[in-house]
N, C-alpha and C positions, 0 to 999 in steps of 0.2 A: 511610426507604428510601432509601440513596444511589443516585443516577440518574445515568447516563452518556449521553453523546450517541452514541455508538458505542463497542463492544468487539471488538478485532481478535481474532479466532478463528483461529489457525494450524492450518489441515489437514494440511499437510505441511512438512517442513523441506529438501525436496529440490526442487534445482532443475536445469534442462537446461542452464542457459548459467552461465559464468562470467565476468561484467562485472568490470571492473575498478573500479569505484567500489561494488560490492557484495562485502565481505569474504565470502567462505565460511565457514558456521557450523562450530564446531567441534563441536556436537551430533550425536548418533547420526540417523543417517535414519530419518525415521519418516513413517506416513501413519496419521492418526487414523482408526479405526474407526468405521463407522455408528453401533453402539451409544453410543460413547463420544460421539460428536459429538452425538447424540441428548440424552444426560444432561447436556452443558454446556450446551445452550440451555437445559433446563429450569432449571438452576442461575442462570443469568444474567437469564432471563426477568422477573424483578422489577426490573432494574437497566438494562434499555435495550430498544429495539426495535430497534435498528442493528446489526448485524454486518458486519465487515470480515473475508474469508477470507485473511488474509495476515499475518505477519509477517517471516518469511524464506520462500524455498521459491516453487516456481511453483504456484500453487492449480490450474491447469488439467492438471497431471500427476494430481492425483487421480483414480483409475479409476473413482469413483462421485461424481463432482462432481454428475452431474444428480439422483442421491438426494438428495444433501445439501442442495440447492436445494428439493427436494421436501418435505422435512422441515422446514427452516427455513419453507417458506408455512404448512405444517400448524401451526404453532407461533406463526405471526403475526409472522415478523421480516421487516425489509427487508435486503438483500444486497446490500453492494459487493465488488467483484473487483477487485485489481489484478494485471495480467498482462503479460506481456511478449509476449504475441500470437504468438507462433511456433507454438502448437498451435489456433490458432483454426479452422482449416478442420476438424480431427479432431473439435474440441470443439462444433461449430455447434449440432447438434442437441440438444446436452445443455444449451445455453444458451438459445436462442431458445423462447419460450413458456413460460417458468418465471416464474408471477408473483411469487416473492419477490425476483426480481431487480431492484435499481433502478438501479444504475450499474456501469459497467466504465472501470476506467482501464487504458488501454494504455500502458506505458512506454514509448515508440518510441526512446528514447535507448539502449534495451537492444540495437539494432544494432551500438554500439561492442563490444559484448562477445560478439557473436556470429562464429565463425571462418566459418562458411557463409557471410557476407553480405560479403565482402570485394570481390566484382565489383560493379559497377553494377546488371547485369542481375538479381543476386540482391537487391539492397536494393529495389529497386523491386515485385519479385514480393513480397517481404515485407510492403511497407506496402500496396499494392493488395490484396492477401489479408485484410488488416486492414480497410481501406474498405469491400471488399466486403461484409464481416460488420456493419458499421457503419450501412451505405444498407440492408441488410435488416432488422436490427434497431428502426432508427429508422421504417421503414415499417409494419412488423408489429406492432412492442410500443411502450411507453412509457418505453424504457430510454433511460438519459442515459449520453451518453459523454465522458469526457474523453482526449483525445490529448496526451501527456504528451512534452516535451522537457526534462527536466531534465539537461541537460549544458553549460551555459553559465559561464564561470569569472569569479569576482568581481574579478579583475584584468585588466590589458590584454589577456588574450587572449579578451576575450568576441567580437571580430571575426572571430577565427578561428573560434570554434565556430560562429557565425552562418553562416559561409561553408560549414563542413563538414554544418551542416543544410539549405543551400539545395537541394538534388538531393531530399532527402526532402520539404520543405515545396513544393517544386515541384510533387510528385506531389498533395498534397493539395489545393492550388489548381487543378489540373487537373480531379481527380475531383468536387468541390464547384463548379466553374466561378467560382472568385472573382476578382474584377477588381483584387484588391492583392495585394501582398507581405505575407506573415502576420507576418514579423518585424519590419516597420515599424508595426505596428497592435498586438503585443501587448509588454509590458515584463515584464521579469523579475518573477518572484515574481507575476506577475497571467496573465489568460487572456481570450480574446474567443470569442464565439458565432459559428460559422461556419456551421451548420446549424441547424435545429430540433432541440434538446437535445444538439447536438455542439458541443463545445467544444476549444480547443486551449491548453494551457498551458505556458510557458516559463519554467523557473528555474533558478537555480544550480546546479550539480552537488552531490550529495547526499553529506554525510559521514556515516556511523556513529559514535555515540560510541564511544569506546573506553579501556579502564585505560592504555593506552601512551599515550594523547594528554596533551598538557600540560594542567596542573590551574590554574583561574583562582581568584579571590577568592570564587567561589561567590554572586556576588549574582545575583539574578535570578527570575524567574517562571515558573513552569511549569504546563501544563494537566492531566499528568499524576496520575491518580487524581481528578480533577475534571470532566473532559468525557469521560476515556476511561480505560482499560482495556485488556490483553491476557491471553492464554493460550496459551502454545505448545503444540505438539503432544503433547508428555510431560505436559502438565495443569500446567506452572508457568505459576503467576500473575503478571504484570510490571504495572507501572503506566502505560507507555506503548509504542508501537509501534517506539521506536527501540531498545528493550533486546532486540536480536535474539539474543543469548546467555544471556536470561536470570540475568542479573550479580545483578538487584535481585530476588531470590526472595522473592515475598512469602508463598509458600507453594505448596501444591500440590491441586489442583482433586482430584484422586484421595484425597486423605487427609483434607482439610478442605472444608466448604463456602464457596464463592466469598462467601456475603454474611458470613461470619466472617472471610476472609483479608481483604477489603477494610477490615475494623474492626480488625485485628490491629496491636499495635505499632509494627511497622516502617513500615506504609502509614499509620498515623496521624501518626509520625514526618516522612514525606514529604510529607503535605499540609500540617503546620502550619509545617514548614520554610518550605516557599514561600509561606506567609501571611505570612510574615516577611521575604520576599524574600531566601530562604537556601537554599541545596541543601545538604542532610544528607548526601545519596549521593555517594560518591566519583564515579560515574558521571555524575552528573547535572552535577558541576563540570567534568567533563572533555567536557560535550556543546556544541557550538556552536550547536545549534538554540534552546537555552534564551534565547541573547541576542537573539532575535526578539521576544520577549515583554519586554525591558527588564530 
């Protein structure tokens, strides 16, 4: 039985922001039903104990997020959520005291795509509302928190990006009484611990792979279908969290069992290709993230 470190289970394809770094999905807007969510958990249970409730979309938009977390606990899953944090006050009670919830990742770089945060006071209110939740959560629960700023440029604009983040980082330093500047301690693609079970991570600006991108020689390696897999809201099974449009459609969980889909020809060809350090899928040959693994 193939085991994954995690399965990305998209609960909605809808987002409340339009960030420049995240191309909008062309798929129909959809929220997974409680019934379908429960069925999918049953199908992936033999393969993993960890689920991440996102691929595209903002998971806190789901009107029954609390119920989904309760079902996840009943079935023995540990849950990670990645959110832009704009709805944290509205969903506070749905997230606190949910034993299935292990980690929340806040994409603080989302402020770049939020037209409501153009003013300094709006940005500060946004950040402090997230940090208020973080403090309550870490005091009352065993939840892990990652505060993410994935908006650094890999070229000479890095200093500009750091200056742009300074106001936001200053708020974090103030809230946690830090006696150092965060950007002087954390390196791109890395992170530091700023409080008990609270981490801040900075990284280069994220690029979603696209068929419109330039194709390389296809050499390299990827952990897709080795340590992870994903299921979009409509049931499409994908090899990794980067295939936000379901281009590498391995099959649909509403038509075939998950255990069967990950052993079908297309899935096997992808895995065997990377065993030879070769990307057999066009999207993989146009994915810059693959280059991180050589």
